N, C-alpha and C positions, 0 to 999 in steps of 0.2 A: 510166634517168634518175633521178638523185639528187634527192629532194625538197628544197625550200627550207626555211629555218628558219621562215618565216611559215606555210607549209603544214603543217609538222610541229606547230607550236603550235596552229594552227587545228583540227587533228584532235582535240584534247581537248574542244572545244566540244560536239560531238554526244554524246560520252561523258558529260559533265556533265549535259546536258539529259536524256539517257536515265536517268541516275542519279536525277534529281529525279522523273521520271515513274514510275519503278519503285518508288521509296520511297513515293510517294503511293498507288500501286496496292497495294503489299504492306501498307501500314498499313490500307487499306480492307478487304483480304482478312483481315488479322489480327483486325480488329474483328468480322467476320462469323463466322469459325471459326479458333480458335487454331492447330490443327494445320495447316490449309491455309496460314495465315500464315507458319509456319515454312518450309514448302516454297517459298512465294513469296519469302521472304528468301534462301533458298538459291539460287534461280534468279536473283535480283537480283545476288548475289555473283558467280555464274558469268559473267553477261552483262557486268557492269561490269568485272570483272577481265580478260575477253577484250578488251574495248574499250580499257582502259588499257594492256594489254600491246602491242596493235597500235599505238596512238598513241605509246607510249614507244619502240617499235622504230623508228618513223620519226624520232623525235628523236635517238636514238642513231645512226641511219644518217647524219643530217645532220652530227652532231658528229664521228663517227669516220670516216665515208666508206665503211663496210662495213655491209651489212644483217645483221640478226640473224634468221636463218630461224625458229628456234623461237618467237620472240616474234611474228613475223608470222603464223605458222600457228596460234598459240594462239587467235586470234579465233574461228575456225570450230570448233575443238575445244571451247572453253568455251561458245560461244553455243548449240550444239546441245542440250546437256542443260539449259541455263538456260532 
């Protein structure tokens, strides 16, 4: 089942909300301990990048009609270390 354009665009909302929450958490951790803050920022990058790639893959799927497997699978690959 090919997702609709509205669904593909809507998939970016949880990624943006997660980004806001993780920025807030990483800033709080960075204030407590600088080295741990760097690790928190690295985790933020992995998690948000995975979510963005997954949401972008659905958008590409809607536009082109073909799914991009490596983008879809990157969510779990990047979220695990993040």
